C-alpha positions in Angstrom: -22.2 46.0 -26.8 -19.7 47.9 -24.6 -18.0 50.5 -26.7 -14.3 50.2 -27.3 -11.9 52.5 -25.5 -10.9 55.4 -27.8 -7.6 57.1 -27.2 -7.7 60.9 -26.8 -5.6 62.2 -29.6 -5.5 65.9 -30.2 -6.9 66.2 -33.6 -4.5 68.4 -35.6 -6.0 68.7 -39.0 -6.7 65.7 -41.1 -3.6 63.8 -39.8 -4.9 63.8 -36.2 -8.3 62.5 -37.3 -6.8 59.7 -39.4 -4.6 58.5 -36.4 -7.6 58.5 -34.1 -9.8 56.4 -36.5 -6.9 54.0 -37.1 -6.0 53.4 -33.4 -9.7 53.0 -32.5 -10.2 50.3 -35.2 -7.1 48.4 -34.0 -8.2 48.3 -30.3 -11.7 47.3 -31.2 -10.5 44.4 -33.3 -8.2 43.1 -30.5 -10.9 43.2 -27.9 -13.4 41.4 -30.2 -10.8 38.7 -30.9 -10.1 38.1 -27.2 -13.8 37.8 -26.4 -14.3 35.3 -29.2 -11.3 33.2 -27.9 -12.4 33.0 -24.3 -14.7 30.0 -24.6 -12.1 28.0 -26.5 -9.4 28.8 -23.9 -11.7 27.7 -21.1 -12.2 24.3 -22.9 -8.4 23.8 -23.1 -8.0 24.5 -19.4 -10.8 22.0 -18.6 -9.3 19.3 -20.8 -5.9 19.7 -19.1 -7.4 19.4 -15.7 -9.6 16.4 -16.6 -6.8 14.6 -18.4 -3.4 15.4 -17.0 -1.8 12.7 -19.3 -2.8 14.8 -22.3 -1.0 17.8 -20.7 2.2 15.7 -20.2 2.1 14.6 -23.8 2.2 18.2 -25.0 5.5 19.0 -23.3 8.8 17.6 -24.5 9.7 14.3 -22.9 12.0 13.9 -21.2 13.0 17.4 -20.2 14.6 16.5 -16.9 16.3 13.4 -15.2 14.4 10.1 -15.1 14.5 8.2 -11.8 14.7 4.4 -11.7 13.7 2.7 -8.5 15.8 -0.5 -7.8 13.9 -2.7 -5.4 17.0 -4.5 -4.2 20.2 -3.8 -2.2 23.3 -2.6 -4.0 25.7 -5.2 -5.3 23.3 -8.0 -6.2 22.4 -9.1 -9.8 19.3 -6.9 -10.0 21.3 -3.8 -8.9 24.3 -4.6 -11.1 22.2 -5.3 -14.2 20.5 -1.9 -14.1 23.8 -0.1 -13.6 25.1 -1.8 -16.8 22.1 -0.7 -18.9 21.7 2.8 -17.3 24.2 4.6 -19.5 22.4 3.3 -22.6 19.1 4.5 -21.3 20.5 7.9 -20.5 21.9 8.2 -24.0 18.7 7.0 -25.7 16.5 9.4 -23.6 18.9 12.4 -23.8 18.6 13.0 -20.1 20.4 11.6 -17.0 18.9 8.4 -15.4 19.2 8.4 -11.6 19.1 5.1 -9.7 17.6 4.8 -6.3 17.8 1.6 -4.3 14.7 0.9 -2.3 14.8 -2.7 -1.1 12.4 -4.5 1.2 9.7 -7.2 1.4 11.1 -9.2 -1.5 11.0 -6.2 -3.8 7.5 -5.1 -3.1 8.5 -1.9 -1.3 10.3 -0.4 -4.2 7.8 -1.6 -6.8 4.9 -0.1 -4.8 6.6 3.3 -5.0 6.7 2.9 -8.8 3.0 1.8 -9.0 1.9 4.9 -7.0 4.1 7.4 -8.8 2.8 10.0 -11.1 2.4 8.5 -14.5 4.5 11.1 -16.3 7.6 9.0 -17.2 9.9 10.5 -14.6 9.7 7.6 -12.2 10.1 4.0 -13.5 11.3 0.8 -11.8 13.7 -2.1 -12.3 11.4 -5.1 -11.9 11.9 -8.8 -11.8 9.4 -11.6 -12.7 9.5 -13.2 -9.3 7.7 -10.2 -7.7 4.7 -10.9 -9.8 4.8 -14.7 -9.5 6.6 -16.3 -6.5 6.2 -13.4 -4.1 2.4 -13.2 -4.9 1.8 -16.7 -3.8 4.4 -16.9 -0.9 2.2 -15.1 1.7 3.9 -11.7 1.3 1.5 -8.8 1.1 1.7 -7.5 -2.5 -0.3 -4.2 -2.7 -0.3 -4.1 -6.5 -0.9 -6.3 -9.5 0.5 -6.5 -13.0 -2.2 -4.1 -14.2 -0.7 -1.4 -11.9 2.2 -1.0 -14.3 3.0 -0.3 -17.9 5.6 -2.8 -19.0 8.6 -1.3 -21.0 10.4 -4.6 -21.9 12.7 -7.2 -20.4 16.5 -7.2 -21.1 18.3 -9.9 -19.1 18.0 -13.3 -17.4 19.8 -14.9 -14.5 19.7 -18.7 -13.9 20.3 -20.6 -10.7 22.9 -23.4 -10.2 22.7 -26.2 -7.7 26.2 -26.0 -6.2 28.4 -27.7 -3.7 32.0 -27.3 -2.4 34.5 -28.8 -4.9 35.9 -31.0 -2.2 32.5 -32.6 -1.5 32.4 -36.4 -2.4 29.5 -36.1 -4.9 30.4 -35.5 -8.5 26.8 -35.5 -10.0 23.3 -34.8 -8.9 22.4 -38.5 -9.0 25.2 -39.2 -6.5 24.0 -36.5 -4.2 20.4 -37.7 -4.4 21.5 -41.2 -3.5 23.6 -40.0 -0.5 20.7 -37.9 0.9 18.3 -40.8 0.6 20.7 -43.0 2.5 21.4 -40.3 5.1 18.1 -38.4 5.7 18.5 -35.1 7.7 22.3 -35.1 7.6 23.0 -32.5 5.0 22.2 -28.8 5.1 20.9 -26.7 2.2 20.0 -23.0 1.4 19.0 -20.5 -1.2 19.3 -16.8 -2.0 16.3 -16.0 0.3 12.6 -16.6 0.8 10.4 -15.7 -2.1 13.2 -15.9 -4.7 13.5 -18.1 -7.8 16.5 -19.7 -6.0 14.4 -20.7 -3.1 11.5 -22.2 -5.2 14.0 -24.1 -7.3 15.6 -25.6 -4.2 12.1 -26.6 -2.9 11.3 -28.2 -6.2 14.5 -30.3 -6.1 13.8 -31.5 -2.6 10.3 -32.4 -3.4 11.0 -34.1 -6.8 13.8 -36.3 -5.4 12.5 -36.7 -1.9 15.6 -35.2 -0.3 15.4 -34.8 3.5 17.8 -32.0 4.4 18.0 -29.3 7.0 17.4 -25.7 5.9 19.9 -22.9 6.8 18.5 -19.4 6.0 20.6 -16.8 4.1 19.7 -13.5 2.5 21.2 -13.0 -1.0 23.3 -15.0 -3.4 26.5 -13.5 -2.1 26.0 -14.7 1.5 25.0 -18.1 0.2 28.1 -18.4 -2.0 30.4 -17.5 0.9 28.6 -20.1 3.1 29.3 -22.9 0.6 32.9 -21.9 0.1 33.3 -21.8 3.9 31.6 -25.2 4.3 28.9 -23.7 6.5 26.2 -25.2 4.3 26.5 -28.3 2.1 24.2 -27.5 -0.8 22.9 -24.2 -2.3 21.0 -22.8 -5.2 23.4 -20.1 -6.3 22.5 -17.3 -8.9 24.8 -17.9 -11.8 25.7 -14.2 -12.0 26.9 -14.4 -8.4 29.0 -17.6 -8.7 30.1 -17.5 -12.4 33.7 -16.7 -11.6 33.7 -19.4 -8.9 32.4 -22.0 -11.3 35.1 -21.0 -13.9 37.8 -21.2 -11.4 36.7 -24.5 -9.9 35.9 -23.0 -6.5 32.3 -24.3 -6.7 31.0 -27.5 -8.3 27.8 -27.2 -10.3 25.4 -30.2 -10.3 22.3 -28.8 -12.2 21.0 -25.6 -13.7 17.5 -24.0 -14.1 18.4 -22.8 -17.6 16.1 -24.1 -20.4 19.2 -25.5 -22.2 22.6 -26.5 -21.1 24.9 -23.6 -20.7 27.8 -23.2 -23.1 30.0 -22.4 -20.1 28.9 -25.6 -18.2 28.2 -28.1 -21.0 28.4 -31.1 -18.8 25.9 -29.8 -16.2 22.3 -31.1 -16.8 19.2 -28.9 -16.6 16.5 -29.5 -14.1 14.2 -30.1 -17.0 16.3 -33.1 -17.9 15.7 -34.4 -14.4 11.9 -33.9 -14.6 11.4 -30.4 -13.2 9.8 -28.5 -16.1 8.1 -25.5 -14.5 8.5 -22.1 -16.1 9.4 -19.2 -13.8 12.5 -20.6 -12.1 14.9 -18.1 -13.7 15.1 -14.4 -12.8 14.0 -12.1 -15.6 14.8 -8.4 -15.3 12.9 -5.6 -17.0 11.7 -2.1 -16.7 8.2 -1.0 -15.5 6.4 2.3 -15.3 3.2 3.3 -13.5 -0.1 2.5 -15.3 -1.5 5.4 -17.3 1.5 6.7 -19.2 0.8 9.0 -22.1 1.2 7.2 -25.4 4.1 9.3 -26.6 6.0 8.9 -23.3 5.5 5.1 -23.4 6.8 4.9 -26.9 9.9 6.9 -26.0 10.6 4.8 -22.9 10.0 1.5 -24.7 12.3 2.5 -27.6 15.0 3.5 -25.1 14.9 0.1 -23.3 15.1 -1.7 -26.6 18.0 0.4 -27.9 19.9 0.1 -24.6 19.3 -3.7 -24.3 20.6 -4.4 -27.8 23.7 -2.2 -27.5 26.7 -4.5 -28.1 28.6 -2.8 -25.2 25.7 -3.5 -22.8 25.4 -7.1 -24.1 29.1 -7.8 -23.5 29.0 -6.4 -20.0 25.9 -8.4 -19.0 27.5 -11.5 -20.3 30.7 -10.6 -18.5 29.0 -10.9 -15.1 27.1 -14.1 -15.9 23.8 -12.6 -17.0 22.1 -13.6 -20.3 21.0 -10.7 -22.5 17.4 -11.4 -23.6 15.3 -8.5 -24.9 11.6 -9.0 -24.9 9.1 -6.3 -26.0 6.3 -5.3 -23.6 3.7 -7.7 -25.1 6.1 -10.7 -24.9 7.1 -9.7 -21.3 3.4 -9.7 -20.3 2.7 -13.0 -21.8 5.7 -14.5 -20.1 4.5 -13.2 -16.7 1.0 -14.6 -17.1 2.3 -18.0 -18.2 4.9 -18.2 -15.4 2.3 -17.2 -12.8 0.1 -20.1 -13.8 3.0 -22.5 -13.8 4.2 -21.3 -10.4 0.8 -21.8 -8.9 0.7 -25.4 -10.2 4.2 -26.0 -8.9 3.4 -24.6 -5.5 0.4 -27.0 -5.2 2.7 -29.9 -6.0 5.1 -28.8 -3.2 2.4 -28.8 -0.6 2.7 -31.7 1.9 
């Protein structure tokens, strides 16, 4: 064994000898302790390198702002909804939540950046069900799957309304169907964009009732609503959150809704289910997603924050105020919904094939 370093005290009588012996013993004990701890310290370093998630779990979370990727343009229902719930998330997490809009390819651009982010809880995404259902089967390249994410919970629903101009001659869906059958190819229709729940709902209506109409493309519910008001298109599948004020004020006439039950605000408007279109997945469900592989403690904190914010009465009131329907679902329920809707959308798409 290598001898311990011994300080060179000048021995002055018995006191000098006593100090020399005491200091030598202290230094030897410290060096022996450090040598015994070296293997254990090496193991700790190896564990941190092999399992970075464990390292994240050891630090306080969150200790800095959390970024939320919004895979949509500013001003639409997806963007508006997350801006309503964001203050509640910030309060629950104790750190600022920063929103970053990253639209493109029906939402896949933004969600891909979430799927490939470091799974440390500092990058999460505002997702919608259609990205994992309709977009996957519409021909769009989706470079991820549901297993690429950790679901944190759903918090709001947006339904679609089959709408026309209030001066149009048809008062009900049945009257519209009868007119289209007698005048094939004469009317125009549109939706909120390819790969959306609005688009699929419109296709289901055309197929179910054998309605021959000419398509006019638009991108987004706002453009579609303006087009109906301006008589540039005859019929459209309008997101309720976009047209809620127009329906209340009588500026748009609703003929049918994708909601599971009749809306309290539109009690005389039938659901598509009442007309024989019963597929799940025709409503837009909004929730929060994180990259797969989150540390357990980080996942628990994020999930709890989503639940707390979603059930905040102030958040609920604001969501309802813009025409959205607050609907919290925990991660397990959200996953079951997506799996069921995906199967139903596949079945519906097969029915729509010529």
